[in-house]
The first five atom37 places (N, CA, C, CB, O) and aatype in JSON, in Angstrom:
{
  "aatype": [12, 15, 3, 14, 2, 9, 14, 16, 15, 10, 2, 1, 9, 0, 3, 0, 10, 13, 0, 5, 15, 11, 0, 12, 15, 1, 5, 19, 11, 19, 0, 6, 1, 5, 10, 3, 9, 0, 16, 19, 12, 10, 6, 10, 5, 5, 5, 2, 10, 0, 16, 15, 1, 0, 10, 6, 6, 15, 10, 16, 0, 5, 1, 1, 7],
  "atom_mask": [
    [1, 1, 1, 1, 1],
    [1, 1, 1, 1, 1],
    [1, 1, 1, 1, 1],
    [1, 1, 1, 1, 1],
    [1, 1, 1, 1, 1],
    [1, 1, 1, 1, 1],
    [1, 1, 1, 1, 1],
    [1, 1, 1, 1, 1],
    [1, 1, 1, 1, 1],
    [1, 1, 1, 1, 1],
    [1, 1, 1, 1, 1],
    [1, 1, 1, 1, 1],
    [1, 1, 1, 1, 1],
    [1, 1, 1, 1, 1],
    [1, 1, 1, 1, 1],
    [1, 1, 1, 1, 1],
    [1, 1, 1, 1, 1],
    [1, 1, 1, 1, 1],
    [1, 1, 1, 1, 1],
    [1, 1, 1, 1, 1],
    [1, 1, 1, 1, 1],
    [1, 1, 1, 1, 1],
    [1, 1, 1, 1, 1],
    [1, 1, 1, 1, 1],
    [1, 1, 1, 1, 1],
    [1, 1, 1, 1, 1],
    [1, 1, 1, 1, 1],
    [1, 1, 1, 1, 1],
    [1, 1, 1, 1, 1],
    [1, 1, 1, 1, 1],
    [1, 1, 1, 1, 1],
    [1, 1, 1, 1, 1],
    [1, 1, 1, 1, 1],
    [1, 1, 1, 1, 1],
    [1, 1, 1, 1, 1],
    [1, 1, 1, 1, 1],
    [1, 1, 1, 1, 1],
    [1, 1, 1, 1, 1],
    [1, 1, 1, 1, 1],
    [1, 1, 1, 1, 1],
    [1, 1, 1, 1, 1],
    [1, 1, 1, 1, 1],
    [1, 1, 1, 1, 1],
    [1, 1, 1, 1, 1],
    [1, 1, 1, 1, 1],
    [1, 1, 1, 1, 1],
    [1, 1, 1, 1, 1],
    [1, 1, 1, 1, 1],
    [1, 1, 1, 1, 1],
    [1, 1, 1, 1, 1],
    [1, 1, 1, 1, 1],
    [1, 1, 1, 1, 1],
    [1, 1, 1, 1, 1],
    [1, 1, 1, 1, 1],
    [1, 1, 1, 1, 1],
    [1, 1, 1, 1, 1],
    [1, 1, 1, 1, 1],
    [1, 1, 1, 1, 1],
    [1, 1, 1, 1, 1],
    [1, 1, 1, 1, 1],
    [1, 1, 1, 1, 1],
    [1, 1, 1, 1, 1],
    [1, 1, 1, 1, 1],
    [1, 1, 1, 1, 1],
    [1, 1, 1, 0, 1]
  ],
  "atom_positions": [
    [[152.58, -164.17, 143.58], [153.61, -163.01, 143.5], [153.64, -162.36, 142.13], [155.07, -163.52, 143.84], [153.75, -163.1, 141.15]],
    [[153.57, -161.08, 141.98], [153.43, -160.49, 140.7], [154.87, -160.02, 140.32], [152.36, -159.31, 140.7], [155.66, -159.59, 141.16]],
    [[155.11, -160.14, 139.04], [156.36, -159.77, 138.46], [156.29, -158.24, 138.22], [156.65, -160.58, 137.13], [155.38, -157.77, 137.55]],
    [[157.36, -157.38, 138.84], [157.26, -156.05, 138.74], [157.69, -155.68, 137.3], [158.06, -155.39, 139.82], [157.52, -154.5, 136.98]],
    [[158.22, -156.5, 136.41], [158.58, -156.15, 135.11], [157.48, -156.14, 134.15], [159.57, -156.98, 134.67], [157.58, -155.58, 133.06]],
    [[156.34, -156.81, 134.56], [155.4, -156.83, 133.53], [154.76, -155.5, 133.11], [154.4, -157.71, 133.92], [154.54, -155.34, 131.91]],
    [[154.44, -154.54, 133.97], [154.12, -153.26, 133.49], [155.14, -152.67, 132.37], [154.05, -152.35, 134.7], [154.83, -152.22, 131.27]],
    [[156.3, -152.78, 132.86], [157.42, -152.19, 132.07], [157.4, -152.85, 130.7], [158.83, -152.4, 132.79], [157.45, -152.12, 129.71]],
    [[157.34, -154.15, 130.57], [157.2, -155.11, 129.5], [156.11, -154.58, 128.67], [156.91, -156.54, 129.99], [156.31, -154.29, 127.49]],
    [[154.85, -154.43, 129.31], [153.71, -154.18, 128.6], [153.94, -152.77, 127.81], [152.48, -154.19, 129.59], [153.69, -152.64, 126.61]],
    [[154.43, -151.77, 128.62], [154.6, -150.44, 128.11], [155.59, -150.6, 126.91], [155.15, -149.43, 129.24], [155.37, -149.93, 125.9]],
    [[156.59, -151.39, 126.93], [157.47, -151.41, 125.82], [156.82, -152.03, 124.6], [158.71, -152.15, 126.17], [157.03, -151.65, 123.45]],
    [[156.0, -153.01, 124.96], [155.2, -153.72, 123.8], [154.29, -152.62, 123.16], [154.24, -155.04, 124.38], [154.19, -152.47, 121.94]],
    [[153.66, -151.9, 124.04], [152.79, -150.91, 123.52], [153.44, -149.92, 122.73], [152.12, -150.28, 124.53], [152.97, -149.57, 121.64]],
    [[154.59, -149.42, 123.25], [155.33, -148.32, 122.6], [155.73, -148.86, 121.31], [156.57, -147.8, 123.42], [155.6, -148.1, 120.35]],
    [[156.24, -150.14, 121.07], [156.71, -150.77, 119.87], [155.44, -150.86, 118.89], [157.37, -152.24, 120.22], [155.58, -150.53, 117.72]],
    [[154.34, -151.26, 119.32], [153.23, -151.44, 118.48], [152.71, -150.08, 118.05], [152.17, -152.25, 119.18], [152.17, -149.99, 116.95]],
    [[152.84, -149.0, 118.87], [152.49, -147.65, 118.44], [153.31, -147.07, 117.43], [152.51, -146.78, 119.51], [152.86, -146.3, 116.59]],
    [[154.68, -147.48, 117.49], [155.57, -147.01, 116.54], [155.46, -147.65, 115.28], [156.83, -147.1, 116.98], [155.62, -146.98, 114.26]],
    [[155.19, -148.96, 115.22], [154.89, -149.83, 114.08], [153.69, -149.22, 113.45], [154.64, -151.35, 114.49], [153.67, -149.05, 112.23]],
    [[152.65, -148.87, 114.24], [151.44, -148.34, 113.55], [151.64, -146.95, 112.93], [150.29, -148.27, 114.54], [151.03, -146.68, 111.89]],
    [[152.39, -146.13, 113.45], [152.84, -144.95, 112.72], [153.63, -145.09, 111.52], [153.55, -144.18, 113.53], [153.46, -144.34, 110.56]],
    [[154.55, -146.09, 111.54], [155.25, -146.32, 110.46], [154.4, -146.88, 109.29], [156.31, -147.17, 110.82], [154.54, -146.44, 108.15]],
    [[153.6, -147.76, 109.58], [152.76, -148.28, 108.64], [151.77, -147.22, 107.94], [152.03, -149.35, 109.29], [151.49, -147.21, 106.74]],
    [[151.32, -146.33, 108.92], [150.48, -145.23, 108.36], [151.2, -144.38, 107.55], [149.87, -144.43, 109.35], [150.63, -143.85, 106.59]],
    [[152.5, -144.14, 107.8], [153.26, -143.51, 106.71], [153.51, -144.12, 105.41], [154.42, -143.24, 107.15], [153.62, -143.45, 104.38]],
    [[153.61, -145.54, 105.46], [153.75, -146.32, 104.29], [152.35, -146.33, 103.49], [154.23, -147.78, 104.68], [152.32, -146.42, 102.26]],
    [[151.29, -146.23, 104.23], [150.07, -146.23, 103.48], [150.02, -144.91, 102.78], [148.83, -146.48, 104.37], [149.7, -144.91, 101.59]],
    [[150.31, -143.69, 103.4], [150.33, -142.32, 102.81], [151.15, -142.36, 101.54], [150.92, -141.24, 103.82], [150.81, -141.83, 100.48]],
    [[152.25, -143.03, 101.74], [153.28, -142.91, 100.55], [152.59, -143.81, 99.45], [154.93, -143.5, 100.95], [152.5, -143.32, 98.32]],
    [[152.11, -145.01, 99.67], [151.51, -145.87, 98.67], [150.33, -145.24, 97.99], [151.11, -147.15, 99.29], [150.16, -145.43, 96.79]],
    [[149.43, -144.42, 98.77], [148.44, -143.61, 98.34], [148.95, -142.57, 97.3], [147.83, -142.98, 99.5], [148.4, -142.48, 96.2]],
    [[149.84, -141.91, 97.6], [150.53, -140.9, 96.74], [151.1, -141.55, 95.55], [151.64, -140.16, 97.5], [150.97, -141.0, 94.46]],
    [[151.75, -142.71, 95.67], [152.26, -143.32, 94.4], [151.05, -143.68, 93.51], [153.16, -144.63, 94.69], [151.09, -143.56, 92.28]],
    [[150.03, -144.1, 94.16], [148.8, -144.52, 93.43], [148.3, -143.35, 92.51], [147.65, -144.93, 94.47], [148.05, -143.45, 91.3]],
    [[148.19, -142.22, 93.29], [147.73, -140.93, 92.69], [148.57, -140.7, 91.36], [147.93, -139.68, 93.76], [148.01, -140.51, 90.28]],
    [[149.91, -140.73, 91.49], [150.8, -140.43, 90.63], [150.69, -141.41, 89.37], [152.08, -140.44, 91.3], [150.66, -140.98, 88.21]],
    [[150.63, -142.79, 89.7], [150.36, -143.58, 88.6], [149.13, -143.48, 87.94], [150.49, -144.77, 88.91], [149.03, -143.9, 86.79]],
    [[148.13, -142.94, 88.56], [146.72, -142.81, 88.04], [146.88, -141.67, 86.95], [145.57, -142.4, 89.28], [146.4, -141.81, 85.83]],
    [[147.57, -140.57, 87.32], [147.71, -139.4, 86.49], [148.52, -139.78, 85.24], [148.38, -138.22, 87.29], [148.25, -139.4, 84.1]],
    [[149.75, -140.74, 85.65], [150.56, -141.07, 84.38], [149.79, -141.92, 83.43], [151.87, -141.81, 84.71], [150.01, -141.81, 82.23]],
    [[148.82, -142.84, 83.93], [147.97, -143.55, 83.09], [147.0, -142.71, 82.3], [147.27, -144.5, 83.86], [146.76, -142.94, 81.12]],
    [[146.48, -141.78, 82.94], [145.45, -140.66, 82.22], [146.29, -139.99, 81.09], [144.87, -139.35, 83.37], [145.81, -139.86, 79.96]],
    [[147.53, -139.56, 81.39], [148.4, -138.96, 80.31], [148.77, -139.81, 79.24], [149.6, -138.46, 80.84], [148.9, -139.35, 78.1]],
    [[149.0, -141.17, 79.52], [149.44, -142.13, 78.45], [147.96, -142.35, 77.66], [150.2, -143.68, 79.14], [147.99, -142.4, 76.43]],
    [[146.88, -142.47, 78.25], [145.62, -142.68, 77.5], [145.39, -141.43, 76.63], [144.39, -142.94, 78.5], [145.07, -141.64, 75.46]],
    [[145.52, -140.16, 77.06], [145.48, -139.0, 76.21], [146.55, -139.05, 75.09], [145.65, -137.75, 77.05], [146.27, -138.68, 73.95]],
    [[147.61, -139.44, 75.38], [148.76, -139.54, 74.26], [148.3, -140.55, 73.24], [150.26, -140.03, 74.88], [148.42, -140.3, 72.04]],
    [[147.82, -141.58, 73.62], [147.51, -142.63, 72.75], [146.24, -142.12, 71.84], [147.21, -143.99, 73.61], [146.22, -142.31, 70.63]],
    [[145.3, -141.51, 72.48], [144.09, -140.84, 71.77], [144.67, -139.89, 70.73], [143.11, -140.01, 72.83], [144.27, -139.86, 69.57]],
    [[145.55, -139.2, 71.19], [146.1, -138.04, 70.31], [146.85, -138.71, 69.08], [147.17, -137.01, 71.2], [146.69, -138.35, 67.92]],
    [[147.66, -139.69, 69.46], [148.36, -140.35, 68.29], [147.44, -141.05, 67.43], [149.4, -141.31, 68.73], [147.74, -141.13, 66.24]],
    [[146.38, -141.57, 67.84], [145.52, -142.24, 66.95], [144.73, -141.19, 66.02], [144.56, -143.14, 67.79], [144.4, -141.4, 64.86]],
    [[144.51, -140.08, 66.74], [143.7, -139.04, 65.85], [144.81, -138.64, 64.86], [143.02, -137.63, 66.75], [144.53, -138.76, 63.67]],
    [[145.95, -138.22, 65.16], [146.97, -137.92, 64.16], [147.23, -138.95, 63.06], [148.21, -137.7, 64.84], [147.47, -138.61, 61.9]],
    [[147.16, -140.25, 63.47], [147.42, -141.27, 62.41], [146.13, -141.22, 61.46], [147.68, -142.81, 63.09], [146.26, -141.28, 60.23]],
    [[145.01, -141.13, 62.01], [143.89, -141.2, 61.31], [143.86, -139.73, 60.32], [142.64, -141.41, 62.4], [143.43, -139.82, 59.17]],
    [[144.23, -138.7, 60.74], [144.21, -137.53, 60.04], [145.23, -137.59, 58.89], [144.46, -136.4, 60.97], [144.99, -137.04, 57.82]],
    [[146.31, -138.23, 59.1], [147.5, -138.37, 58.3], [147.01, -139.37, 57.19], [148.81, -138.9, 59.18], [147.25, -139.08, 56.02]],
    [[146.39, -140.44, 57.47], [145.8, -141.36, 56.51], [144.66, -140.76, 55.74], [145.33, -142.57, 57.19], [144.48, -141.17, 54.59]],
    [[143.93, -139.9, 56.2], [142.93, -139.23, 55.52], [143.59, -138.34, 54.47], [142.06, -138.44, 56.47], [143.2, -138.33, 53.3]],
    [[144.64, -137.57, 54.93], [145.37, -136.64, 53.96], [145.89, -137.29, 52.89], [146.44, -135.92, 54.54], [145.84, -136.76, 51.78]],
    [[146.47, -138.54, 53.07], [147.16, -139.4, 52.07], [146.03, -139.83, 50.95], [147.86, -140.77, 52.86], [146.3, -139.87, 49.75]],
    [[144.91, -140.1, 51.41], [143.91, -140.48, 50.48], [143.36, -139.53, 49.66], [142.94, -141.03, 51.07], [142.79, -139.77, 48.6]],
    [[143.55, -138.35, 50.19], [143.27, -137.08, 49.37], [141.83, -136.69, 49.4], [0.0, 0.0, 0.0], [141.45, -135.69, 48.79]]
  ]
}
């Protein structure tokens, strides 16, 4: 004897899994965007450090005359 609730239960499970998959996909997209932003911030910090070092070297050279 088959249980008439099985198809409904399976559909509910499938719907829940699909919704979870969509939510995880959105989370991945957000994480990718955050990584892009962090990468740009790191690049800017590296440029800032290079500029600071160049300025420090220039000032040191000027002081030495």
